[in-house]
C-alpha positions as CSV (number, residue, x, y, z in Angstrom):
1,M,-20.0,-9.7,25.6
2,L,-17.0,-9.0,23.5
3,K,-19.2,-8.2,20.5
4,R,-21.2,-5.7,22.4
5,R,-18.1,-4.0,23.6
6,L,-16.9,-3.7,20.0
7,I,-20.0,-2.1,19.2
8,F,-19.9,0.1,22.1
9,L,-16.4,1.2,21.3
10,K,-17.0,1.8,17.6
11,Q,-19.9,4.3,18.4
12,N,-17.8,6.0,21.1
13,L,-15.0,6.4,18.4
14,F,-17.6,7.8,15.7
15,V,-18.9,10.4,18.5
16,I,-15.2,11.4,19.2
17,K,-14.5,11.9,15.6
18,R,-17.7,13.9,15.0
19,R,-17.1,16.2,17.9
20,M,-13.4,16.5,16.7
21,W,-14.7,17.4,13.3
22,L,-17.3,20.1,14.7
23,L,-14.4,21.4,16.7
24,I,-12.0,21.9,13.7
25,T,-15.0,23.5,11.7
26,L,-16.0,25.8,14.6
27,H,-12.2,27.0,15.0
28,K,-11.8,27.5,11.0
29,Y,-14.8,29.6,11.2
30,S,-14.1,31.6,14.1
31,N,-12.0,34.0,11.6
32,N,-13.9,36.0,8.9
33,N,-11.2,35.5,6.5
34,A,-11.9,31.7,6.6
35,V,-15.5,32.5,6.0
36,S,-14.7,34.6,2.7
37,A,-12.0,32.1,1.6
38,D,-14.6,29.2,2.0
39,L,-17.1,31.1,-0.4
40,M,-14.6,31.1,-3.2
41,P,-11.6,29.0,-2.1
42,G,-8.4,31.0,-3.2
43,Q,-6.8,27.9,-4.4
44,L,-9.8,27.1,-6.8
45,Q,-9.5,30.7,-8.3
46,E,-5.7,30.6,-8.7
47,K,-4.6,26.9,-9.5
48,G,-7.9,25.5,-10.5
49,L,-10.4,22.6,-9.6
50,A,-7.8,19.8,-9.4
51,N,-5.5,21.7,-6.9
52,A,-8.5,22.9,-4.8
53,L,-9.9,19.3,-4.5
54,E,-6.6,17.9,-3.7
55,Q,-6.1,20.5,-1.0
56,L,-9.6,19.7,0.4
57,M,-8.5,15.8,0.4
58,D,-5.4,16.4,2.1
59,S,-7.0,18.7,4.7
60,I,-9.4,15.7,5.7
61,N,-6.6,13.2,5.6
62,L,-4.6,15.5,8.0
63,M,-7.5,15.7,10.5
64,G,-7.4,12.0,10.9
65,I,-10.9,11.5,11.2
66,I,-11.4,9.2,8.1
67,K,-8.9,8.0,5.5
68,V,-9.7,9.3,2.0
69,Q,-8.5,7.6,-1.2
70,Y,-8.2,10.3,-4.1
71,T,-7.6,10.0,-7.5
72,N,-8.6,12.7,-10.1
73,T,-8.1,12.5,-14.0
74,L,-10.7,15.1,-14.8
75,P,-10.3,16.9,-18.0
76,P,-10.3,21.0,-18.0
77,V,-13.5,22.1,-16.6
78,P,-15.3,25.5,-17.6
79,F,-14.5,28.2,-15.1
80,E,-18.2,28.9,-14.0
81,R,-18.9,25.1,-13.3
82,R,-15.7,24.6,-11.2
83,I,-17.5,26.1,-7.8
84,H,-20.2,24.0,-8.2
85,I,-18.2,20.6,-8.8
86,Y,-16.1,21.7,-5.8
87,R,-19.1,22.3,-3.8
88,L,-20.9,19.1,-4.6
89,I,-17.6,16.9,-3.6
90,Q,-17.5,19.2,-0.3
91,E,-21.0,18.5,0.6
92,I,-20.6,14.9,0.0
93,T,-17.4,14.4,2.1
94,N,-19.0,16.8,4.9
95,N,-22.1,14.4,5.0
96,T,-19.6,11.5,5.2
97,I,-17.8,12.8,7.9
98,K,-20.7,14.0,9.9
99,H,-23.0,11.0,9.4
100,A,-21.5,7.9,8.1
101,A,-19.0,6.7,10.8
102,A,-16.9,5.7,7.9
103,N,-13.2,4.6,8.1
104,T,-12.5,5.0,4.3
105,L,-13.8,7.5,1.7
106,I,-13.1,6.9,-1.9
107,V,-13.2,9.8,-4.3
108,D,-12.4,8.9,-7.8
109,L,-13.1,11.8,-10.5
110,K,-12.5,11.3,-14.2
111,G,-14.1,12.2,-17.6
112,N,-13.6,13.4,-21.1
113,K,-14.4,16.3,-23.1
114,K,-18.0,15.6,-22.9
115,K,-18.7,14.1,-19.7
116,L,-17.6,14.3,-16.1
117,L,-17.9,11.3,-13.6
118,L,-17.7,11.8,-9.8
119,D,-17.4,8.5,-8.2
120,I,-17.5,8.7,-4.7
121,G,-18.1,5.8,-2.0
122,D,-17.6,5.0,1.7
123,D,-17.6,2.3,3.9
124,G,-19.9,4.0,6.7
125,N,-23.5,3.5,8.1
126,G,-25.5,4.0,4.9
127,F,-28.9,5.2,5.2
128,D,-32.5,4.6,4.3
129,K,-32.5,5.7,0.5
130,H,-36.4,6.0,0.5
131,N,-36.2,8.6,3.9
132,G,-33.4,10.3,2.4
133,I,-34.3,11.1,-1.0
134,V,-38.3,11.1,-1.2
135,Q,-38.7,12.9,2.1
136,R,-35.6,14.8,1.3
137,K,-34.4,14.8,5.1
138,G,-31.5,16.7,5.8
139,L,-30.0,19.8,3.8
140,G,-26.9,18.1,2.7
141,L,-28.4,15.4,0.5
142,T,-31.1,18.2,-0.9
143,H,-28.0,20.3,-1.8
144,I,-26.4,17.4,-3.5
145,I,-29.5,16.8,-5.7
146,R,-29.8,20.3,-6.4
147,R,-26.4,20.9,-7.4
148,V,-26.4,17.9,-9.9
149,E,-29.6,19.1,-11.3
150,M,-28.2,22.7,-11.7
151,L,-25.3,21.2,-13.6
152,G,-27.6,19.2,-15.9
153,G,-26.3,15.9,-14.5
154,K,-27.6,12.7,-13.1
155,L,-27.2,11.1,-9.6
156,Y,-27.0,7.6,-9.2
157,L,-27.1,6.7,-5.1
158,E,-26.8,3.2,-3.9
159,T,-26.8,3.1,0.1
160,A,-28.8,1.2,2.6
161,P,-28.4,0.9,6.5
162,G,-25.0,-0.5,7.5
163,K,-24.0,-0.9,3.9
164,G,-22.1,2.3,3.1
165,T,-23.0,4.9,0.5
166,H,-22.1,5.2,-3.1
167,Y,-22.4,8.2,-5.4
168,L,-22.1,8.2,-8.9
169,I,-22.7,11.5,-10.6
170,E,-22.5,12.2,-14.4
171,I,-22.1,15.7,-15.3
172,P,-22.0,17.2,-19.1
173,N,-18.7,18.9,-19.6
174,K,-19.7,21.9,-21.5
175,L,-16.4,23.6,-22.7
């Protein structure tokens, strides 16, 4: 009985967190300036990729929906690739918030002059990898796959129902 009650409470908490995320997103985009800023975040243009990503992770942590553990030791990234890397990480974090019912998201970014490594994982629901990749259900995963391909990278995805999701993305760093 207690185990069923805990499962019920966890499911309700996920529903509440997801609705909260949707409300925050709707409020954010009720202003046309927010839509413009999201197309090319000012922080990305003005202060670079590292600052823009730090701001994104801080805003997710401030929402209180999920705890993000974030480390970034990326080397300089060419300007024309920054927006794609930013969008890739943003898509993964959005998918985690919307679908995973995770408590923690770990984002570890590192690399060198030749290669960037984006190591991102959560402790959430996970999903059936076959249905997610082969059948390309959902636009989020499709966008992630396309961005990685566009950047000439490789995506390694580990997930299974109830086991969380782990993305390891290797991207050439073309300076």
